[in-house]
Steps between C-alpha positions, in 0.01 A plus 500: 500500500536412133852571371531565128804340340691580181699256281877520505493621139353830623808570716710614205268787398459596868879514533540718191227735619670540838860527373620165632800400290576134422849443355567156352248336734128444537240382748363160407322202646695187584339159479600381847414625848704817450210662315582845361860615488764695312699343218775611261443559129862435407823371649642741759842524663650708778869429541596800711331757721518774236305290248183419687214486248188695603189286457206694641437862604197603707434874547497627857139620478382139456665378821234445767665623821405710801588811301287386206191433711537846654520658152198304373299617802566866407300461178254232606248613761364148541843362587575790732171441681576128532854553630381758753243258639688170485859561393811427698803705588693483173831562679461156660525178305160383625347833400655483154358151447151610598506813281614303195236234569230769519627649175488158330154439641376817332638384164275193504195692623269579208165666438227274358580650158857374529663835573748506785445697817732797528751638252636259241876441502745247345436255784126493425584291195814331627320320788308315228823319410550378857388146588172465689630189673842494663622171653595656836358319806265787592308414182493125563177332605453398863564137404818593313621704796481185712793367295721739698402361840811447710724727293647834603270666246176385660491751791615780269219421257239493777624836630506651150144390422378642830679828425344522153154443647551773760629739232200429279254556783679822594486614136124448492455682829708799391357539151130422544433872540664582162226510237685333212646230727160423642346484150764294319647292783261442785132531397506192277795333671698547178830532686598183686778374723626306197556830315700641792700176513571528127639855512710398802637209295573735209700728726691225682588298192582788265653781708873575471745699711631789287812702590323838485125431518509235773249216485290535185322318221652538153285411196652263243806439719270313741450243223859376548526166678743406777819299479771440756740539207332809353645626173370858537462765768305825530629847577352847553704774344534843657462693175127442459421233768394257227529130582725301269556127454860411413684182411733380774875524430669196345172348384408347164137422418371332187214635290164411653652442846316619809625813677482463878558713808554408864208543740744502790777291649503287817121467506360182646277271297210607719568867421517431126178302505323755720591805289534359149313170491788268408814332633821527299627144455816623328622681811751251644710753694337472842161422651357726765221454751350777712316390815287732715588508869261518791603644833536277805161464667649532850677825412327799667682734256383314188253760370737787570776325303282457193397866512853631554686274255637670188429233242313176444492223766636229271795268453654454153667161441711447188619166365782505248575138424583362848589837651232641730494864608234698674419854605249638748530841659184445701621183676775692680242750628241233572716298744585787738317583823512751782753301705738517204480879484211561259254769606200678346383847602213718386630856489311824444637728231510880515185523287308287747504182292626174644745258344629152576876494560730198522804488727781244505730508803385856569557629146215616271497265199150579370624581151726194468289210628605304191867497609487291818724239339774762530377655825536176697861448390747498789214484750583268789198283407569495127527119494166474679335734249646307207383168644148640537502614137620163369253308714204704380620482141536122518154472653346722230657296221380170643154643560476596133619156389226336705239738366605432141514122552159489666334648190669293227226236467213749497667711232577199280136390514363848438536500121304175478208650693471852354608666176844657534668702225800294379736798521381577853557140605842495333618819675355402837674162491826667395476730799426216739791293371750786514395603853511143627855463368620827657341420834646151514846630414466763772386245757777255414773759486694518825631845417181697560676779680537873543663636186771670706574194717631158402352346814205266447247390763711218648804723532293771665357250749858437617569871543589599857256790474218267396585242768507769765173653378319166492648409834621151402805320364451363151709214368483333161248239612265766636515732198218342302270503803570866560429576134151358538446721804619822336149621422391444860797707620408781259140496619624523859714799404189691393249382759 
């Protein structure tokens, strides 16, 4: 679908028309990769919390949230019809995303004479200021996506692309019976998967979490770029629910300086690249890597665990200089079996429906399956459970190292064979380098351990509980051999 664009110079009259107030700042284009952003018009200072200069005010009725989409649908029959057929449950985050994407899709849908479908609103014009290409991996070419082979982002990207395709096919199936959708989207194949991918990228890269409106898109404020040392922050005031950009306390900025916000703290490089299309080189605080976890193939309870788990089956590894820490709520659930005291039951509720319940040592823990790290404390086999966790974690780290190493040559040769966008190549190589460093530090670090226990693998292998469970005496000379057999022991536990 052809997306009309407007020059940045047209943003000022749009802002005045829609009561957006700029105070001592403006939106302008930077010459480097930052693109559009906010900049000061004069020197600003904020030396105490009572003197925080206000820089930008966006009226509440411009904020694109769940509430806003609902209000637009009350006056726009086309939007209401679309949401009824293909919308999500706005009370859920996934439903909110879909509803906003459908709303954005309508704003770029035009009659042959150039008139938009549905009722015009401020966003009908504002979407014309949004970029039609966003450097997030979902918009990379197939060849460029191959640059991520071996990284933690690769499986996430494959899953995301598959999800977008299924959503697009579902959208076509649900809206083909709507006359205007059939005419302007499907008869001439005007609407494509690329359009759906674009509005998804708009939402992911430009949405913010507001104190009162929840996740939303905020025009003009979404032009602000990210910095780990942001000099501004946004707030939503209770008086009129307007969104305001304020200078951080104890900050001085020179005239013409860029005004930045934080897109979130403690996000991994993969998360930043996936959602925003860049990696922040200035963030030297800590590097984080999130690895997906797969259940043990020999585990007969594997599928039930994935269904019952309250959270994502991942492990988060953080490297801060030479200090390695990790967190994984799923690992502590993943390593348990029936002999340990884990049990699944399908119970029938009073209304006749059936539900999967999880029991640990006879107690119903269905609602707290993400707390097994605490639940196994003081259990007589706690050392065994901890050893299983560390063994699987060590194996997962080394598996990822091998996968990353095996693809280095192919990735290096890729840019010489096919055309790769320089920024794509730069970000992909940054991600590979940062993940390789974190993984190697994790593999080399002898303190990969449960966060509540100072015992590492070798200490645990000398535990009386572990020795009794394995049925053998372990001395220092035998420790390394037993470490190589840990995975076999775990497989036996589940077979």
